[in-house]
C-alpha positions as CSV (number, residue, x, y, z in Angstrom):
1,M,-100.4,-36.7,113.0
2,I,-97.9,-35.9,110.3
3,H,-96.6,-38.7,108.0
4,I,-93.8,-38.6,105.5
5,I,-95.3,-40.4,102.5
6,R,-92.8,-42.1,100.1
7,E,-95.2,-44.5,98.4
8,H,-99.0,-44.5,98.1
9,A,-100.6,-43.7,101.4
10,T,-102.9,-46.1,103.2
11,K,-106.4,-45.3,104.3
12,Q,-105.2,-45.3,107.9
13,Q,-102.4,-42.7,107.1
14,I,-105.0,-40.5,105.3
15,Q,-107.3,-40.7,108.3
16,E,-104.5,-39.8,110.7
17,M,-103.4,-36.9,108.6
18,T,-106.9,-35.5,108.6
19,E,-107.4,-35.8,112.4
20,I,-106.7,-32.1,113.2
21,L,-108.3,-30.3,110.2
22,E,-110.9,-33.0,109.4
23,T,-111.7,-32.1,105.8
24,Y,-108.3,-31.5,104.3
25,V,-104.6,-32.2,104.8
26,K,-101.8,-29.6,104.9
27,L,-98.8,-30.7,102.8
28,A,-95.2,-30.0,102.2
29,V,-94.1,-31.6,98.9
30,D,-90.5,-32.2,97.9
31,V,-90.6,-31.9,94.1
32,K,-87.0,-33.2,93.8
33,R,-87.4,-36.3,95.9
34,E,-91.0,-36.8,94.9
35,I,-92.2,-37.3,98.5
36,L,-94.4,-35.4,100.8
37,A,-95.2,-34.8,104.5
38,G,-98.9,-34.3,105.4
39,G,-101.0,-33.7,108.4
40,G,-100.8,-31.4,111.4
41,A,-102.0,-27.8,111.7
42,M,-99.3,-26.0,109.8
43,H,-97.4,-26.4,106.5
44,A,-94.3,-25.4,108.3
45,D,-94.5,-28.5,110.6
46,C,-94.6,-30.7,107.5
47,E,-91.7,-28.8,105.9
48,A,-89.7,-29.3,109.1
49,M,-90.2,-33.0,109.0
50,L,-89.0,-33.1,105.4
51,L,-85.9,-31.0,106.2
52,E,-85.1,-33.4,109.1
53,D,-85.4,-36.2,106.6
54,G,-82.9,-34.7,104.2
55,S,-84.9,-32.5,101.9
56,R,-83.6,-29.1,100.8
57,Q,-85.9,-26.2,101.4
58,E,-85.8,-24.8,97.9
59,F,-87.5,-28.0,96.6
60,I,-90.3,-28.0,99.2
61,W,-93.6,-26.3,98.4
62,G,-96.8,-26.1,100.4
63,A,-100.2,-27.3,99.3
64,D,-103.5,-28.7,100.7
65,W,-105.2,-32.0,99.8
66,N,-108.9,-32.6,100.1
67,P,-109.4,-36.4,100.2
68,E,-113.1,-36.3,99.5
69,S,-113.0,-34.1,96.4
70,Q,-109.4,-35.3,95.4
71,E,-108.5,-31.6,95.0
72,V,-105.1,-30.0,95.4
73,T,-104.8,-26.3,96.3
74,F,-101.6,-24.3,96.3
75,E,-101.7,-21.7,99.1
76,S,-99.2,-21.7,102.0
77,L,-97.0,-19.3,104.0
78,I,-94.0,-21.5,103.1
79,N,-94.5,-20.6,99.4
80,I,-93.6,-17.0,100.0
81,R,-90.1,-17.0,98.5
82,P,-89.0,-13.8,96.7
83,R,-85.6,-15.3,96.1
84,Q,-87.3,-18.1,94.0
85,N,-89.7,-15.6,92.3
86,N,-92.7,-16.6,94.3
87,R,-93.9,-13.5,96.2
88,S,-97.4,-14.9,97.1
89,L,-99.0,-17.5,99.3
90,E,-100.1,-19.2,96.1
91,L,-97.5,-21.2,94.2
92,Q,-97.4,-19.2,91.0
93,D,-95.1,-21.3,88.7
94,L,-97.3,-23.5,86.6
95,E,-94.6,-26.2,86.1
96,L,-94.0,-26.4,89.9
97,R,-97.8,-26.6,90.5
98,A,-98.1,-29.5,88.0
99,K,-95.2,-31.3,89.8
100,V,-96.8,-30.7,93.2
101,E,-100.2,-31.9,91.9
102,K,-98.8,-35.0,90.3
103,I,-96.8,-36.1,93.3
104,T,-99.8,-35.4,95.6
105,R,-102.2,-37.4,93.4
106,D,-99.7,-40.3,92.9
107,L,-99.1,-40.6,96.7
108,L,-102.6,-39.7,98.1
109,G,-105.1,-40.0,95.3
110,S,-108.1,-42.4,95.3
111,V,-107.4,-44.0,98.7
């Protein structure tokens, strides 16, 4: 199940977001609105939910969250954006990575 998270996630939301992949959650993080969508099998599904919710694509970046280790990783197909100087699956801009990590930790951390 995919949830849009606007404030700290509940344990139930985290459980529902890990139903498909079990050990981690695929995320799309809107660094402008400071919200995220998590769950499902693909980052693009999370991204689509944020776009439907009013986010703009240039502010959405893909990441993964491991609830057990509380680790954020930054690889996703939705991150390949030559027009925004990101030519890799991995989010390369250190400032953007820091924003994605902070938003993720604030919304999903220590549940």
